[in-house]
C-alpha positions as CSV (number, residue, x, y, z in Angstrom):
1,M,81.5,-6.9,33.3
2,S,84.9,-4.9,34.2
3,Q,85.3,-2.8,36.8
4,I,84.1,0.9,37.0
5,D,87.2,2.9,35.9
6,V,86.8,6.5,38.6
7,T,88.6,9.7,37.8
8,L,87.7,12.8,40.3
9,T,88.0,16.8,41.0
10,A,87.2,17.5,43.9
11,K,87.5,20.8,46.0
12,D,89.5,21.0,49.2
13,T,92.0,18.2,48.0
14,E,94.0,17.9,45.5
15,E,93.1,15.8,43.2
16,R,92.5,16.9,39.7
17,L,91.0,14.5,36.9
18,A,92.6,12.3,39.8
19,K,91.9,8.4,38.9
20,Q,90.9,6.5,42.2
21,A,90.1,2.8,43.3
22,P,88.1,1.3,40.4
23,L,84.4,-0.2,41.5
24,S,83.1,-3.0,41.1
25,F,79.3,-4.1,40.1
26,T,77.4,-6.9,41.5
27,T,74.0,-7.7,40.4
28,N,70.7,-6.8,41.6
29,A,69.6,-8.7,43.7
30,S,67.2,-6.8,45.2
31,A,64.2,-4.5,44.5
32,T,66.0,-1.3,45.8
33,K,65.3,2.2,43.9
34,L,68.8,3.0,42.5
35,D,69.9,7.3,42.9
36,I,71.0,7.0,39.1
37,E,69.9,4.4,36.4
38,I,71.0,4.0,33.0
39,T,70.4,1.8,30.0
40,D,72.0,2.0,26.0
41,T,68.3,0.9,24.7
42,E,67.4,4.4,24.6
43,T,69.7,7.1,22.3
44,Y,69.7,10.4,21.6
45,Q,72.2,12.9,19.7
46,T,75.6,12.0,18.6
47,I,79.2,14.4,20.2
48,I,80.9,16.5,18.0
49,G,83.3,17.1,20.3
50,F,84.6,20.0,22.7
51,G,87.3,22.7,22.7
52,G,87.6,26.6,22.7
53,A,88.5,29.4,20.5
54,F,91.5,30.8,19.3
55,T,90.8,34.1,19.6
56,E,93.8,36.5,18.7
57,A,93.8,37.6,22.6
58,A,95.2,34.0,23.5
59,A,97.4,33.7,20.8
60,Y,98.9,37.1,21.3
61,T,98.9,35.9,24.9
62,L,100.9,33.0,24.6
63,S,103.1,34.7,22.2
64,Q,104.5,36.5,25.3
65,M,105.3,33.5,26.9
66,P,108.5,30.7,27.0
67,T,107.9,28.2,23.9
68,E,107.8,26.0,26.4
69,K,104.7,27.1,28.2
70,R,102.9,28.0,25.2
71,Q,103.5,24.4,24.1
72,E,102.2,23.2,27.4
73,V,99.0,24.8,27.1
74,L,98.7,23.6,23.5
75,K,99.8,19.2,25.0
76,K,97.4,20.1,27.9
77,Y,94.2,20.7,25.6
78,F,94.2,19.1,22.8
79,D,96.6,16.3,23.6
80,P,94.4,13.5,23.9
81,N,96.0,11.5,26.4
82,E,98.2,14.1,28.5
83,G,95.9,16.5,28.0
84,L,91.6,17.3,27.5
85,G,91.3,15.5,24.2
86,Y,89.9,18.7,22.4
87,T,88.9,18.2,18.7
88,I,87.2,21.3,17.5
89,G,87.9,24.9,17.7
90,R,86.4,28.1,17.1
91,V,87.9,31.5,15.4
92,A,86.6,35.1,15.2
93,I,86.4,36.6,11.5
94,H,87.9,39.1,12.0
95,S,88.2,41.2,15.1
96,C,86.1,40.5,18.6
97,D,86.5,42.2,22.2
98,F,88.9,39.5,22.5
99,A,91.3,41.0,19.8
100,L,94.1,43.6,20.4
101,G,91.8,46.3,18.1
102,N,88.8,46.9,15.6
103,Y,90.5,45.4,12.5
104,T,88.9,43.7,8.7
105,Y,90.3,42.0,6.2
106,V,89.8,44.7,3.4
107,E,90.8,48.4,2.8
108,E,87.6,50.8,3.0
109,N,84.8,51.1,0.8
110,D,86.0,48.1,-1.0
111,V,82.7,46.4,-2.3
112,E,84.3,44.6,-4.6
113,L,86.7,43.0,-1.6
114,K,89.5,42.9,-3.7
115,S,92.4,43.7,-1.2
116,F,90.9,40.8,0.7
117,D,93.4,39.7,3.2
118,I,94.1,37.5,5.9
119,A,97.6,38.4,6.6
120,R,97.0,39.6,10.5
121,D,95.8,36.4,11.1
122,R,99.0,34.8,10.3
123,Q,101.1,36.2,12.8
124,W,99.8,34.5,15.7
125,V,96.2,32.9,15.1
126,I,96.8,30.7,12.4
127,P,99.9,29.3,13.5
128,L,98.6,29.0,16.7
129,I,95.6,26.6,15.5
130,Q,98.4,24.9,13.3
131,D,100.7,24.3,16.2
132,A,97.0,23.1,18.2
133,M,96.5,20.4,15.0
134,K,100.4,19.3,15.6
135,V,99.2,17.8,19.1
136,K,96.3,16.7,18.7
137,G,97.3,14.9,15.3
138,G,95.3,15.6,12.6
139,T,92.7,18.5,11.7
140,I,90.8,20.6,14.2
141,P,87.0,21.7,12.6
142,L,86.8,24.7,13.3
143,L,83.1,27.8,14.0
144,A,83.7,30.8,12.4
145,S,81.6,33.6,13.6
146,P,81.6,37.4,12.9
147,W,81.9,39.9,15.5
148,S,80.7,42.5,13.1
149,P,80.5,43.3,9.4
150,P,83.5,46.4,8.1
151,A,82.1,49.8,10.2
152,W,81.2,50.9,6.2
153,M,78.9,48.5,5.5
154,K,76.7,49.6,8.9
155,S,74.0,51.3,9.6
156,N,76.2,53.7,12.7
157,Q,79.2,53.4,10.6
158,E,81.4,51.5,13.4
159,M,82.0,48.8,13.9
160,N,81.3,48.5,18.1
161,N,77.8,49.4,19.8
162,G,76.1,47.4,18.0
163,G,74.1,48.9,14.0
164,Q,72.9,46.8,11.4
165,L,74.1,45.9,8.0
166,L,73.2,48.1,5.2
167,P,71.2,46.7,3.0
168,D,73.5,47.8,-0.2
169,Y,76.2,45.6,1.6
170,R,74.3,41.9,2.1
171,D,75.4,40.3,-0.5
172,T,78.8,41.8,-0.1
173,W,79.0,40.7,3.5
174,A,78.0,37.3,2.1
175,T,81.0,37.0,-0.3
176,Y,83.2,37.7,2.4
177,Y,82.2,35.0,4.8
178,T,83.3,32.9,1.3
179,K,86.3,34.7,1.3
180,F,87.4,34.2,4.6
181,I,86.6,30.3,4.4
182,K,88.7,29.7,1.9
183,A,91.6,32.0,3.0
184,Y,91.8,29.4,6.0
185,R,91.3,26.7,3.8
186,E,94.3,27.8,2.3
187,E,96.0,27.6,5.6
188,G,94.9,23.7,5.5
189,L,92.3,25.1,8.0
190,D,89.1,23.4,8.2
191,I,86.8,26.0,9.0
192,W,83.6,23.1,9.3
193,G,80.8,25.7,10.2
194,I,79.7,29.4,10.2
195,T,77.7,31.5,12.2
196,V,75.4,34.2,10.8
197,Q,76.6,36.8,13.7
198,N,77.4,36.4,17.4
199,E,75.2,37.7,19.7
200,P,72.9,39.1,17.3
201,A,70.2,40.7,19.8
202,A,72.9,42.9,21.9
203,V,74.5,45.8,21.3
204,Q,78.1,45.8,22.5
205,V,80.5,48.3,23.3
206,W,82.8,46.4,21.2
207,D,82.2,44.9,18.0
208,S,78.9,44.0,17.4
209,C,76.1,44.1,14.8
210,I,72.0,43.1,15.5
211,Y,69.7,41.4,13.9
212,S,66.2,40.9,14.6
213,A,65.2,37.0,14.1
214,E,63.7,38.4,10.7
215,E,66.6,39.9,9.4
216,E,68.6,36.9,10.2
217,R,66.3,35.0,8.6
218,D,66.1,36.9,5.3
219,F,70.2,37.7,5.1
220,V,70.1,33.7,5.1
221,K,67.9,33.3,2.9
222,N,68.1,35.6,0.1
223,H,72.1,36.4,1.1
224,L,74.5,34.2,3.1
225,G,72.5,30.9,1.7
226,P,72.9,31.1,-1.8
227,I,76.6,32.6,-2.0
228,M,77.8,29.9,0.1
229,H,76.4,28.0,-2.4
230,E,77.7,29.6,-5.2
231,A,80.6,29.6,-4.1
232,G,81.3,25.6,-3.6
233,L,80.8,25.6,0.1
234,A,77.5,23.7,0.8
235,D,79.2,21.9,2.5
236,V,80.1,24.7,5.4
237,K,77.1,24.4,8.2
238,I,75.2,27.6,9.0
239,I,74.2,28.0,12.8
240,I,72.4,30.5,13.6
241,W,71.2,32.5,16.8
242,D,74.7,31.9,18.6
243,H,73.0,34.0,21.7
244,N,71.8,32.9,25.0
245,R,68.7,30.6,25.9
246,D,66.6,32.9,27.0
247,L,65.4,34.0,22.9
248,I,66.3,30.9,21.9
249,V,63.3,29.2,21.0
250,E,62.0,32.3,19.7
251,R,64.6,33.6,17.7
252,A,65.2,29.4,16.3
253,S,61.4,29.2,15.7
254,T,61.5,32.6,13.1
255,V,64.4,31.5,10.9
256,L,63.2,27.5,10.6
257,E,59.7,27.7,10.2
258,D,60.7,29.1,6.9
259,P,61.6,26.1,4.7
260,E,63.6,28.4,2.3
261,A,65.9,30.3,5.1
262,A,65.9,26.7,7.0
263,K,67.0,24.5,3.5
264,Y,70.5,26.6,4.6
265,V,70.7,26.1,8.3
266,W,72.2,22.8,10.2
267,G,71.4,24.3,13.5
268,T,71.0,27.0,16.3
269,G,73.9,28.0,18.5
270,L,74.0,29.1,22.5
271,H,76.0,31.2,24.7
272,W,75.2,30.4,28.9
273,Y,74.9,34.3,30.0
274,V,71.8,35.2,31.0
275,S,70.3,32.1,31.9
276,E,70.0,28.6,32.7
277,E,66.9,27.1,30.8
278,F,68.2,24.2,29.5
279,D,64.8,23.4,28.8
280,K,64.5,26.3,26.5
281,V,67.7,24.3,24.3
282,G,65.3,21.1,24.1
283,E,62.1,23.0,23.2
284,V,64.4,24.2,20.1
285,H,65.4,20.0,19.8
286,R,61.6,19.0,20.0
287,R,60.6,22.0,17.6
288,F,63.1,20.6,15.2
289,P,64.1,17.4,15.4
290,D,65.7,17.3,12.2
291,K,68.5,20.4,12.7
292,H,71.1,20.5,15.2
293,L,72.3,22.0,18.7
294,L,75.8,23.5,19.5
295,F,77.4,25.3,22.8
296,T,79.5,28.2,20.9
297,E,80.7,30.1,24.2
298,G,80.5,30.4,27.6
299,C,82.6,31.9,29.8
300,Q,83.2,33.0,33.4
301,E,82.7,37.5,33.1
302,G,84.4,40.2,35.6
303,G,88.2,39.5,35.1
304,V,90.3,36.3,36.4
305,K,89.1,34.5,39.3
306,L,92.4,32.5,40.5
307,G,91.6,29.8,42.7
308,E,87.6,29.6,42.7
309,W,85.5,27.1,42.8
310,F,82.6,28.4,41.6
311,T,83.7,28.6,38.1
312,G,83.9,25.1,37.8
313,E,80.7,24.3,39.2
314,R,79.1,26.5,37.0
315,Y,81.0,24.9,33.7
316,G,80.0,21.5,34.4
317,R,76.0,22.5,35.9
318,N,75.7,24.1,32.4
319,M,77.2,21.2,30.3
320,I,75.3,18.4,32.0
321,G,72.1,21.0,31.4
322,D,73.5,21.4,27.5
323,L,74.1,17.7,27.3
324,N,70.5,16.5,28.6
325,N,69.1,19.0,26.5
326,W,70.5,17.9,22.8
327,V,73.3,19.8,23.0
328,E,76.2,18.1,20.7
329,G,79.3,20.0,21.6
330,Y,80.5,22.6,23.5
331,L,82.8,25.4,22.6
332,D,84.5,27.1,25.3
333,W,85.2,31.3,24.5
334,N,89.0,31.6,25.1
335,I,91.4,29.0,25.5
336,V,94.0,31.2,27.6
337,L,94.3,34.8,28.5
338,N,96.6,37.1,30.5
339,E,96.8,37.5,34.4
340,E,94.5,40.6,34.2
341,G,91.6,38.6,31.8
342,G,92.5,39.7,28.6
343,P,94.0,41.4,26.3
344,N,90.3,42.6,25.2
345,H,90.5,46.1,23.6
346,V,87.4,47.8,25.8
347,G,88.5,46.2,28.5
348,N,85.8,43.3,28.7
349,L,87.9,41.7,30.7
350,C,86.5,37.7,31.5
351,D,88.6,34.3,33.3
352,A,89.7,30.9,31.1
353,P,90.3,27.6,32.5
354,I,94.0,28.0,31.6
355,I,95.9,31.7,32.8
356,A,98.9,32.5,31.2
357,D,100.9,35.0,33.3
358,T,102.7,37.7,30.6
359,K,104.8,38.8,33.5
360,T,106.2,35.9,35.6
361,K,105.5,33.3,32.6
362,E,103.6,30.9,35.1
363,L,100.5,29.1,34.0
364,H,97.7,28.6,36.3
365,Y,94.7,26.1,35.9
366,N,91.8,27.0,37.0
367,S,88.8,24.8,38.4
368,S,87.2,25.2,35.1
369,Y,89.8,23.6,33.6
370,Y,89.4,19.8,35.1
371,Y,85.8,20.5,35.2
372,I,85.8,20.3,31.9
373,G,88.0,17.6,31.1
374,H,85.5,15.6,33.0
375,F,83.5,15.4,29.7
376,S,86.3,16.1,27.2
377,K,88.3,13.4,27.8
378,F,85.9,10.5,28.4
379,I,83.0,11.5,26.2
380,R,84.6,11.3,22.9
381,P,83.6,12.2,18.8
382,G,80.6,10.0,17.6
383,A,79.2,9.1,21.5
384,V,75.9,9.0,21.5
385,R,73.9,9.9,24.7
386,I,72.0,7.3,26.4
387,K,69.1,7.3,28.7
388,L,69.9,8.0,32.4
389,T,67.2,8.8,35.0
390,N,68.7,10.6,38.3
391,H,66.2,10.3,41.0
392,N,69.1,11.6,43.6
393,E,68.6,15.8,43.9
394,Q,71.5,15.9,45.7
395,L,73.5,15.2,42.4
396,Q,73.7,15.9,38.9
397,S,74.6,13.4,35.3
398,T,74.3,12.5,32.4
399,A,75.8,9.3,30.6
400,F,77.0,8.5,27.1
401,R,78.3,5.3,24.8
402,N,80.8,6.1,23.2
403,E,81.4,4.2,19.7
404,D,84.7,1.5,21.5
405,G,81.7,0.8,23.7
406,T,82.9,2.7,26.8
407,I,80.1,4.1,28.8
408,A,81.3,7.1,30.7
409,I,78.6,8.6,33.3
410,V,79.6,12.4,34.8
411,V,78.6,12.7,38.0
412,M,78.3,16.5,40.5
413,N,77.9,17.5,43.3
414,E,77.5,21.0,44.1
415,G,76.7,20.7,47.5
416,D,78.2,21.0,51.1
417,Q,78.1,17.8,52.2
418,T,79.5,14.3,50.5
419,V,76.6,12.5,49.4
420,P,76.5,8.3,48.8
421,F,74.4,7.1,46.0
422,S,74.1,4.0,43.9
423,M,73.9,3.6,40.1
424,G,73.0,0.7,38.5
425,F,73.2,-0.2,34.8
426,G,70.6,-3.2,33.7
427,Q,70.8,-6.2,36.5
428,H,74.8,-4.3,37.6
429,V,74.6,-2.3,40.2
430,C,77.5,0.0,42.5
431,E,77.4,1.8,45.8
432,T,79.7,4.8,46.2
433,E,79.5,8.5,47.1
434,L,80.3,12.2,46.1
435,P,82.3,14.1,48.2
436,A,81.0,17.7,49.0
437,H,82.2,20.3,45.4
438,A,82.9,17.5,43.7
439,I,83.0,16.2,39.9
440,A,83.2,12.5,39.1
441,T,83.5,10.5,35.7
442,Y,82.5,6.8,35.7
443,T,83.9,4.5,32.9
444,F,83.0,1.1,32.3
445,K,82.8,-0.9,28.9
446,M,80.7,-4.2,28.8
């Protein structure tokens, strides 16, 4: 067996995704109980990838930066060696809160959608995705989500503040998705999947639209699913919910227990706001094991948190919790924001792993950037989760086997003390320790 490579990020040190001295396994001659036991004879879900969102806010912010800084951000995310190795992304179907304002792709009351045009996205968003693809060296599968139908299709006659899709426009709105997918594909972009509605249970002061579970089920069953198929887009995955874990079981059950709706649905999307009830994510898998789970959005709310460590730990804790409950991929929210945590057209400022200061032209890398990297750099598309038993309550952990046979184990310590621990794979054992407020990835090949 070869050595164990160690990569560490730790608070109050200079260690950021930093290579450490390798560890070595010894043969387990004693019967001592191990802290972490790993076996690859029991496997679970296969990973799609990790990525973030190409919002108009992110794309516009980077357009305000020097060319080399914009390129640095793309390399730091999408380069498989020098960056985080991102392989997937998310886009909004017209405006979201992280846009410069409300906008759609059609003129007012154009029921036939003859005026449909994605010209606005060609200014900042599409060029950013295309440049990211060059850095990655290939296609970036994209998840597309609407925040609101055009105002004239809604009960409240505005894109913001909730409202509902009017029954008369259900087919028109479903057709809108197909036009978007085809328009993006004409630009050489891969719309891999769509969500029915971003956060369908929340009335937001920004672009939002409410669907009850029954309304989402019926929209998919009677409108979106059939119209996508008629348009030759049956290959595009349809994802329901796209909201928090607290209500995920009820929403998934209402939709997926209806076979006519379920036949169009690839799986369920989730966000991390409100709660960290990871067991509810696992419950959806237990009820519907043939369907998939994807983390579609998470970020630190309340503006920029430069230099804070809890933001990175929030990512690490949520990623481990979800991955251990059958989630197949992880999409962060804005890949970059400006020095205020915007732009956001209603002032809903947030944080991002990379902050681009448009005044000083500096880039700031938050702890979240490095924590994400402990997963995305080492757990590659096609990796399968393997059985890990953790007996140490001070540690959080998950383990995967990549397609090339490399085992990747992520271990996190949120406590204030260094934690010594033992780790075993079959008959092979090693002893090590993890500093306070640190995360490490251990990789080896049998």
